[in-house]
C-alpha positions as CSV (number, residue, x, y, z in Angstrom):
1,M,-60.2,-4.5,-24.1
2,K,-59.2,-1.4,-22.3
3,V,-58.0,-3.5,-19.3
4,K,-55.9,-5.5,-21.7
5,K,-54.2,-2.4,-23.1
6,I,-53.5,-1.1,-19.7
7,K,-51.9,-4.4,-18.7
8,K,-49.7,-4.4,-21.8
9,F,-48.7,-0.8,-21.2
10,S,-47.8,-1.7,-17.6
11,Q,-45.8,-4.6,-18.7
12,A,-44.0,-2.5,-21.3
13,L,-43.3,0.2,-18.7
14,L,-41.9,-2.4,-16.3
15,V,-39.6,-3.8,-19.0
16,L,-38.4,-0.3,-19.8
17,V,-37.7,0.5,-16.2
18,L,-35.8,-2.8,-15.7
19,V,-33.8,-2.3,-18.9
20,A,-33.0,1.3,-17.9
21,S,-32.0,0.3,-14.4
22,F,-29.7,-2.6,-15.5
23,T,-28.2,-0.4,-18.2
24,G,-27.6,2.4,-15.7
25,L,-26.0,-0.1,-13.3
26,G,-23.7,-1.3,-16.1
27,L,-22.7,2.2,-16.9
28,W,-22.0,2.9,-13.2
29,Q,-19.7,-0.1,-13.0
30,M,-17.9,0.9,-16.2
31,Q,-17.3,4.4,-14.6
32,R,-16.0,2.7,-11.5
33,A,-13.6,0.6,-13.6
34,S,-12.5,3.7,-15.5
35,D,-11.8,5.6,-12.2
36,L,-9.8,2.7,-10.8
37,K,-7.7,2.5,-14.0
38,L,-7.1,6.3,-13.8
39,A,-6.0,5.9,-10.1
40,Q,-3.6,3.1,-11.1
41,S,-2.0,5.3,-13.8
42,Q,-1.7,8.2,-11.4
43,A,-0.2,6.0,-8.7
44,A,2.5,5.0,-11.2
45,I,3.7,8.6,-11.2
46,Q,5.7,8.9,-8.0
47,D,5.2,12.0,-5.9
48,R,8.6,13.7,-5.7
49,K,7.7,15.9,-2.7
50,I,9.6,15.3,0.5
51,Y,7.3,14.9,3.5
52,A,8.0,15.0,7.2
53,L,7.3,11.5,8.6
54,S,4.8,13.1,11.0
55,D,2.7,14.3,8.1
56,L,2.1,10.8,6.8
57,A,2.2,8.5,9.8
58,T,1.6,8.3,13.5
59,P,3.1,5.8,16.0
60,A,1.0,2.8,17.0
61,S,-1.3,3.3,14.1
62,A,-1.7,1.4,10.8
63,L,0.1,3.0,7.9
64,D,-2.3,4.6,5.4
65,S,-1.9,3.0,2.0
66,R,-2.0,6.5,0.4
67,S,1.3,7.2,2.2
68,V,3.2,4.2,0.8
69,G,5.8,5.1,-1.7
70,K,6.2,8.7,-0.7
71,I,9.5,10.3,0.1
72,V,10.0,11.2,3.8
73,E,12.8,12.9,5.8
74,V,13.2,12.5,9.5
75,T,15.9,13.1,12.1
76,G,16.7,11.0,15.1
77,H,19.0,8.6,16.9
78,Y,19.7,5.0,16.0
79,I,19.0,3.0,19.2
80,A,19.2,-0.6,17.8
81,N,20.5,-2.6,14.9
82,F,19.2,-5.8,13.3
83,K,20.2,-8.2,10.7
84,A,17.4,-9.0,8.2
85,P,18.5,-12.2,6.4
86,N,17.3,-13.7,3.1
87,Q,15.7,-10.5,1.8
88,V,15.0,-10.1,-1.9
89,D,15.4,-6.7,-3.6
90,N,13.5,-5.3,-6.6
91,A,16.1,-6.9,-8.9
92,G,15.6,-10.3,-7.4
93,N,18.9,-10.4,-5.5
94,R,18.7,-12.3,-2.2
95,R,21.0,-10.9,0.4
96,D,21.1,-10.0,4.1
97,W,20.1,-6.4,5.0
98,E,20.9,-4.0,7.8
99,V,17.9,-2.6,9.5
100,A,18.1,0.0,12.3
101,L,15.6,1.4,14.7
102,L,15.5,5.2,14.5
103,Q,14.2,7.0,17.6
104,V,12.5,10.1,16.3
105,G,10.8,11.3,19.5
106,V,13.3,12.2,22.1
107,T,11.2,13.8,24.8
108,A,9.8,11.9,27.8
109,S,6.3,12.1,26.4
110,D,7.3,11.1,22.9
111,Q,9.7,8.2,22.5
112,S,8.6,7.0,19.1
113,A,10.7,5.1,16.6
114,I,10.6,3.6,13.1
115,L,12.6,0.9,11.3
116,V,15.0,2.1,8.7
117,L,16.5,-0.1,6.0
118,R,20.0,1.2,5.8
119,G,21.7,-1.1,3.3
120,L,23.5,-4.4,3.1
121,W,24.5,-6.2,6.3
122,S,28.0,-6.8,4.8
123,E,28.5,-3.0,4.8
124,R,27.4,-2.3,8.4
125,L,31.0,-1.4,9.4
126,L,31.4,1.2,6.7
127,N,30.3,4.0,9.0
128,P,31.8,3.3,12.4
129,D,31.1,6.9,13.5
130,V,27.4,6.3,13.6
131,S,26.4,5.8,17.2
132,Q,23.4,6.5,19.5
133,A,25.0,9.8,20.3
134,N,24.8,11.0,16.6
135,L,21.8,12.8,15.3
136,V,21.1,11.3,11.9
137,T,19.0,12.7,9.1
138,V,17.4,10.0,7.0
139,R,15.7,10.4,3.7
140,G,13.9,7.5,2.0
141,I,10.8,5.8,0.7
142,L,8.0,5.0,3.2
143,Q,7.1,1.3,2.8
144,P,4.5,-1.0,4.3
145,H,5.5,-3.7,6.7
146,Q,6.3,-7.2,5.4
147,N,3.9,-10.0,6.2
148,E,5.9,-13.2,5.6
149,D,8.8,-14.4,7.8
150,V,12.0,-15.3,5.9
151,A,14.2,-16.1,8.9
152,E,14.2,-16.7,12.6
153,N,13.5,-13.9,15.0
154,S,16.0,-13.1,17.8
155,P,17.2,-10.0,19.7
156,S,19.8,-9.3,17.0
157,Q,17.9,-10.6,14.0
158,I,14.4,-9.9,12.6
159,S,12.3,-12.4,10.6
160,R,10.7,-9.6,8.5
161,L,10.7,-5.9,8.2
162,D,7.8,-5.3,10.6
163,S,7.8,-3.3,13.8
164,S,5.5,-5.9,15.5
165,V,8.4,-8.4,15.7
166,I,10.5,-6.1,17.9
167,T,7.9,-4.8,20.4
168,S,9.4,-6.9,23.2
169,Y,12.9,-5.3,22.6
170,T,11.9,-1.7,23.0
171,K,9.6,0.5,25.0
172,A,9.3,3.1,22.2
173,E,6.1,3.6,20.4
174,L,6.6,2.1,17.0
175,F,5.5,3.3,13.6
176,D,3.9,0.8,11.2
177,G,6.0,0.1,8.1
178,Y,9.6,1.2,7.5
179,I,11.8,3.6,5.6
180,A,13.9,2.3,2.8
181,S,16.7,4.9,3.0
182,T,18.1,6.6,0.0
183,S,20.5,8.8,2.0
184,E,21.7,9.4,5.5
185,S,23.7,12.4,6.8
186,I,25.3,13.5,10.1
187,N,25.9,17.2,10.5
188,G,25.5,17.7,6.8
189,A,28.0,14.9,5.9
190,W,26.5,12.2,3.7
191,L,27.1,8.5,4.6
192,E,28.3,6.6,1.5
193,R,27.0,3.0,1.1
194,I,24.9,0.9,-1.3
195,R,21.2,1.7,-1.0
196,I,18.6,-1.0,-1.6
197,E,15.6,-0.6,-4.0
198,V,12.9,-2.8,-2.4
199,R,10.1,-4.6,-4.2
200,K,7.1,-2.4,-4.9
201,P,3.9,-3.4,-3.2
202,V,1.5,-5.2,-5.5
203,S,-1.5,-3.1,-6.4
204,R,-4.9,-4.7,-6.3
205,V,-6.4,-2.1,-8.7
206,A,-6.0,-4.3,-11.7
207,G,-8.0,-7.1,-10.1
208,F,-10.8,-4.7,-9.0
209,Y,-10.8,-3.3,-12.5
210,W,-11.7,-6.6,-14.1
211,Q,-14.2,-7.3,-11.4
212,H,-16.1,-4.2,-12.3
213,I,-15.9,-5.1,-16.0
214,S,-17.5,-8.4,-15.1
215,Y,-20.3,-6.6,-13.3
216,V,-20.9,-4.5,-16.4
217,V,-21.4,-7.7,-18.5
218,I,-23.7,-9.1,-15.9
219,W,-25.9,-6.0,-15.6
220,W,-26.2,-5.6,-19.4
221,L,-27.0,-9.2,-19.8
222,M,-29.8,-8.8,-17.3
223,A,-31.0,-5.8,-19.4
224,V,-31.1,-7.9,-22.6
225,I,-33.0,-10.7,-20.7
226,S,-35.5,-8.2,-19.4
227,L,-36.0,-6.8,-22.9
228,F,-36.7,-10.2,-24.6
229,A,-38.4,-12.0,-21.7
230,P,-41.9,-10.8,-22.6
231,F,-41.5,-12.0,-26.3
232,Y,-40.2,-15.3,-25.0
233,R,-43.2,-15.8,-22.7
234,R,-45.6,-14.8,-25.5
235,K,-44.0,-17.3,-27.9
236,M,-44.2,-20.1,-25.3
237,S,-47.9,-19.4,-24.7
């Protein structure tokens, strides 16, 4: 009789441990979902601080996702100009864009450069005074590189906004991603032209959020099964 009581107590204790464990795992996943939701809402509030490009990125390295969407300011020389055809902006307009390569490192040991979305290709002749001799200050939004080609690649045209497609045209160390310019200036004089608002990168937080919620359901279902399994076995016997 005493052995039977000990066996029942052990079974009850095991059930309680399993229920507590599964419930705890469900609560943990719910907290993860809550944290991701909070991160998504905070990411929606754009950081208005102006950063130096070197504070957020380094040449020949992948762009940190935490740097995407931040405002950067950098000074350098335009050393190449490209047409980026068939590009679609945030409003859904499909047009050809002007993309330039800005060399930001000018010493022999630092010849780094980054792509800059300057504006519409049709307005490329608006600023004839911009040449390789000019020191240009660019301010804009740091963006990740594009992944899909929308045109053919050639020495004067790029298939997508991605430094990897121009590696054969320059010896400079290239930054990952590009700057969508909001302003350009030479010696304090602003260059007037239409600036392009690019499509915002799609966040994966929402997908992960619902994935965590599904885990909550699974773990709590396991807790319910563990709680009622002994009664089911007893009824079947």
